[in-house]
C-alpha positions, 0 to 999 in steps of 0.5 A, a space after each residue: 642388942 648385939 645378939 639381935 644383930 647377930 641373929 639378923 646377920 645369921 638369918 640373912 646369910 642363911 637366907 642368901 644360901 650360905 652354909 650354916 657353919 660359914 654363917 656362924 663363923 662370919 657372925 662370930 667374927 663380926 661380933 669379935 671385931 672392934 671399931 674400925 677393925 676387920 678380921 681376916 675371916 670377914 675379909 676373905 668371906 667378902 672376897 669369896 662372895 664377891 667372886 661368886 657374885 661376879 661368876 653368877 652375873 657372868 653366867 646370867 649374861 650368857 655370852 660365854 654359854 652361847 660360845 660353848 653352845 655354838 662350839 658344841 653344835 659345830 662339833 656334833 655336825 662334824 662328828 655326824 659327817 665323819 660318821 656318815 663317811 665312815 658308814 659309806 666307806 664300811 659299806 663299800 668295803 663290805 661290797 667289794 669283799 675286802 
């Protein structure tokens, strides 16, 4: 029965996108635990996955990306204006012969 549960856990982890090496390590660690005990590997893996899940949720929310998008747009506009001014000044210098 333990083997079936381990393969189910392994397949679930792989389906969720975990790499094979980490999925095997987590499965092996879960097999070695006694009742009520949590090995360090499982605890760190759970913490890492929670962090990644929070990052994914934040990215999906889009608020941070919207700020970055607005900032990039402002930067492009500012640089375009500087570019126009620079071309105008270069043309004026060329016309006067300096």
